[in-house]
C-alpha positions, 0 to 999 in steps of 0.5 A: 837348554845348552844345546838350543842356546850358543849363548848359554853354552858360553854362560856355562863355561863361566864362573857365575853358574852352580854346578850340583851331582845329578840327582833327579829328585832334587833337579825336580823340585829346582826352579828353572827360570824361562827368561834368563840362563839357568843358575844351576847345572846337574852334572852326572858322572857319566851317562850309565850314572845318570840312567841307573839315577832316574831308574831309581827317580822313577820307580819311587814315583806312585802311581797306580799302574805298573809299566815295563819295557818288553824288549821283544816287541820293543813296546811297553807292557802295562798291567792294567787298562788306562786312559789319560784325561784331559789334564794329562793324569792317568785314571786306571779302569780294569786290571789286565794281568800281563805282568 
């Protein structure tokens, strides 16, 4: 990434890479080479813009549970008990009424 590579930071200021409007739906489908500099950079208009687009993207993801941030306890509320398998895929077990 740009913060970890001075060379990529310099490269990003040249005419070579493409710059596209940040869209998490498209950015998530983009191939990212790990041995060369990135050919495409997704640029947000502002942090707030990126945050809102990420929120919409996250809400579109299909998952067998719902998560909500609890600002009072600074924790996540999950609407059912879940476990994460060895392959990183969540699996729900019992429904827990918290939402």
